[in-house]
N, C-alpha and C positions, 0 to 999 in steps of 0.2 A: 314590453319589449326591452326597455332599459333595465328592468329588473332582471330579465333573463341574461342580458349581456353582463350585468354586474355579477350574477351568479357564476357565469362561465369564466369570467376573468378571475374571480376569487378561487374557483376550482383550479384554474390553470396555474395560478401563482402557488397554490398549495402543492400541486403536482410538481412544480419547479423546485419548491423547497424540499419535497420528499426525494426528488431525483438528485438534488445537490447533496443531501445527507447520505443517500445510498451510494453516490459516487465517491464521497469522502470515505465512507466505511470500506467500500471496495478497494480504494486506493490504499488504505491502511492494511487491509487483509492481504493485498498483493505485495506491498512494499516491505512490510515487517519481516516476513519469512525470507525474502531476498536479502535484506540487510543482515538478518540473523545468520543465514547460510554463508554469506560472504565473510562475515566476521568470524564464523567458525573455521572456514577455510584458511583465513589469515592466521588465526591462532594455531591451527594445525600445522601450517607450514613453519611458523615460528618455533613450534614445539619440536618438529623434526630437525630443523636446522640447529636448534639448541642442543639436542641430544647428540647428534653426530656432526662432525665438522664438514663432511662431504655429503650431508643428508639430502641436499637438493640435486645432487648429480646422479640420482638413481636412473 
C-alpha cells in the first residue's frame, strides 16, 4: 500500500513538473508574439510620424 502511494505521489509530482514546463512554454508562445506585434506597431507608428509631420492625424 505504501509502495502504491509512493508511486502515485511520484507520478503526480512528475505530472506537476510536466504541467509547469508546459505552462511556461505556453506562456512564452503566447507572450512573445504579443510583445513582437506591439513592438512592430510602435516602430510602425514611429516610422509614420518620422516620415510625415502630421502622420498620426490621419
